[in-house]
N, C-alpha and C positions, 0 to 999 in steps of 0.2 A: 508196780508195787515192789517194796523191798522189805525184807524181814527186819523186825526192830533190832536195833544195834545195842540199846542201853536198857538198864532195867527200869522198870515202871514202878513207881511209888506212889500209893495213895492210901490215905489213912495210916494205920499202924503196921500194915503188912507191905512186904516188898515181894513182887514177883518178877521173876526173869524168864522169859519164854525158853523152854528147852529146845534149842533150835540145833546147837552144833552136833549132837549124836545123830540127829535125823538126817542133817546134811551130809554127814560122813556117809551114812548109808546111800544116800540119794547119789552122791558122786561115784560110788562103786557101782551102783546098780545101772541097768541100761533099759533104754526103750520104755515100755509101759509101766514098769515098775517104778523108774525115775519119775515119769510124768505123774503117777498117782500119788507118789510121796509128797511132790512139790503142790499137786493140786488138793490133796484131802488132808495133809498132815502138817507140812510146814507152814507157821504163822506167816502171813503177809499183812503188815500194818499199813493202812492208807491214811488214817488220821489218828494220831495220838493225843492224849488229853482233850478228849471230846467234850468234857464239861467246860473247858475254856472255849473250845470251838463253838460250841452252841451259844455261850454267852456272847460271843463277838458277832453272832448273826442278828444285827438290828432288826427288831419288829417280828422276829419269828419265834420267840420263846417267852412271849407273855403267858404268865401262868394266873391261876386263881388267886384272888385275895387272900391273904393271910386272916386267921381269925384269932381273936383274943380269947376264945373260949377254951377252957382246959380239956384235954383229951381225957376220955374214960376208957379204960382198957380192963377186960376180963380175960379169963382163959380162952375164949372163943369169940370175942367181939372188940371192936374198936370204935369209938364214936367221938368226932370233933366237929362241933358246929353241925353243918347238914351233912357231913361226909359219914358214912357208916359202913363197917364190914362186919358181917356175921358169919362164922364158919360152922357147918354141922357135918357129921359123919353119916354116911349111909351104908349098910350092909345088907346085901340080898343072897338068896340062894343058901346052899349048904355043902359040905364036903369040898371036893375039888372044884365044884361050881360055884363056890362063894365069890361074890364080887364086892370089894370095898372101894368106895370113892368118897371124896371130899367135896363140899361145895361152899363156895364164897359169895354170899350174896352182897352185892356192893351197890351202895348209893352214893353218888358223887355230889359235892356242893357245886362243883364246876368241872366241865369235861377234862379240862387241863390238869385237874388234880391226879389223873392216871397218867403216869410218865413211863417212858422206857430208858433202859441204861444197857450199855454195852460192856461185855467182859473187858475187865482190865482197863476200863475207860477208853477203849480203842476200837476204832472200826477197820475191818479187814476180814480177810478169810483166815479160817482155822485158829482163831483167837478164842479160848474157852475159860471158864471159871465157873465154880459151882454156884448155882442159884442163890444160895444162902450166901455166899461171900459177895456177890455183886450187890445183894439186897443191903447186907451190913455196910458195904461201902457207900451206900447211898442214902443211909438212915432210913430204910424202909420199915414201915410197920407189917405191910403184905406185900407179897410178890409171887409171881408164878414164873414159870420158864417161858421164854419167848418163842420166835419161830426158827430159830438157829439159822438165821440168814447167812450166817459166815461159811456153812457147808456149800453154798451154791453162790454163782456169780450172776444170777439171773433173779428178777423181781424188783419192784418199786420198794424203796426202802425209805420212808420218812418217819423220823423219829423227834418228838417234841418240837414239831413245826419245821425241822430242817431236812433237807434232801441230802441223802446220802448215796442213793443208785436209782436210775431210771432205766431199767432194763425189763419193761413188761414181759410176763411170760405166763400167767395163771390167774386163777380167781384169787383176788385179794381182800383183805378186810380194811376199811377205813373208818378210822374214829374222828369224828368232826367235832371242832371246838364248841358247836352248838349243843353238844350231847347225843346227836344221833349217830349210828354206827351202821355202815353198809357193806354188803358184799359187792363188788365190782370186778370188772373185765380189765385186767392190767394193761392189755394190748390194745385197748381203744382209748387210752388217755395218756397223760405224761404226769411225772411227778410235779412240775411246774403248775400245771392245772389244777392238780389236787390241792396243793397249798393255796392257790388262789381262791379255791372254792371253800377254803376253811378247814383242810384236813390237818389233824394234829399228829397222828400216829397211823402207821399201816402195818399190817402183817401180811407175809407172803407165804402161804403153806397150803392149807385147805384139805379137803374140798369143803364147801359150804354144805351144812348138815341138813337145813331147814329151809324149805320154800314156803314163804307166807305161813309159817307156822307147822307145816306138814314136812314129814321125812322126805329128804331129795331123793329122787331116783338115780340109780346107778352109782352110788357112792361106795359100793364095795369093789368097784373097778377101776377106781382112780388111780393114776400113777402121779403122785406128786412132783417128782423130778425124773429127768432122764440122766442123772448123774451116775457114775459108777458105784454100785452097792447101795443104792437107795431108790429102787424103782417103785416098790408096792408098800402099801401099809394095811394089807389085809389080815384078817383073822382076828383072834383075841389078843388084844395088846394093852399095856398101859397107854393112857391117852390124856392129852389136856384139850380143854376147848372153852371158847368164849360164847356167851349166849347174851341176847339182848332182851330185857324184859320191857323197857320203856327208855325214854330219853334220861341219860344219867342213871340209869338203872341196869346193872350188868349182873350176869352171874357167870363164876368162873368154876370149872369143873376138872378135878385131877382124878383119874381113875387109875389105881395100883394094878399091877399084873404080873404074869408069870412066876405066881407064888402061890402054888396048890394049897388050898385049905385056908389061905388069907384072902387072896384076891387072883382070880384067873385072868382078869383084863376084860374087855368088851370089844365087840366087832364095831365098825363105823356105823352100822345101823342101830347098834346097841347104845352107842354114844349119842346118836340123833335121838333115840327114844328118851334117853335121860334128860337131854335138853329140852325136849318138847313137854315132857312130864313136869319140869321146872317152870313152865310158862313161858319159855323162850319164843320168840317169833322169828328171830334171825339167830343162827348158830355157826360157828366155824370152828374147824379142827386145826390146831397147831401141833408143833413138834411133840412126840410122844417117846415111847420106850423108855429107856433109862434116864431120858431128859425130863420127863414128866415129874414136877416138883411144886409143891404149895408150901410157902413160908409164912410165918406169922409170928410177929414179937420176938424175934430172936431164934425162932426154932423151926424145924421142919414140922409140917402139919401131918404129910403123908409118909409112906415107908417104902421108898424107891426100891423096886425089884424085891421087896420083902427083906432087905438087907440093910436098910437105913443108910445107904450109902449113894451119894448123888452122883451123877455123870456130868461133866463140864458142859455149859452151854454158851452160846454166843451172846445171849440178850435175856433180859426180863422185862415185865410189865410190873409196876409197882406203886404203891402209895406211900408217900414219905410221911413220917411222923411230923 
């Protein structure tokens, strides 16, 4: 893997990875510091122009049929044909215990209507972009942050039917073309087998929050990664989760946090309870903290860290207009 050498242009914006200054620091640093900068800071592009790459993969990017029906958009909803998104805001508690979260109830006309996109249209490590910018680049009406795959070099990464990484390490979430969504053990299968079985997208973060509709045990003690600086996800935090109501019926939740008086965040068990109360039978935690972001019709829905300021992420899940 080598750092990108040229600017990346997509749409009306031009982005140049800020590499030179970091490289200078890396070269002057030694040992662990140099390793950490290279591993967790310096962008390493493996595939640029992912849009063209996916289009070149014959038979892997078949998407749902287009509809001639006009879209209907309100302040908190979107409908086109049988696809619909309805967003609601929930506030519980009071004072410093107040929790505010946002729910997107999503019904898909076809499972492939829910797509994934990478920051800067590039697959690799430490390549980031704000959720809203990735969404705008892909003409999304709705989006949430993804699993921040680019922070780690393990996990199965299948996006829009294309395999990008096959390094099973943890509990993953698989979205199938038939509309089903399942939690699975990455270490017991391969990306090739998953695609053969009809998987359209995967997420690699976790943990699974519900077992057959009941709150999973031990979720407060899970370590998502063994990477430097990213071991635990305990305590009250901003969080993002995906829940399954039925085939082609999903619920996405973004909980704001670290903002006393507006939203304290929730524990992992608290997030699981939210998903259970929404009627999900399967639910899965993905990247949270400052990355937790929901986007709708050109604007942020939530208020990240109470500052209306996004933190860059590696990827999004979205529905295009």
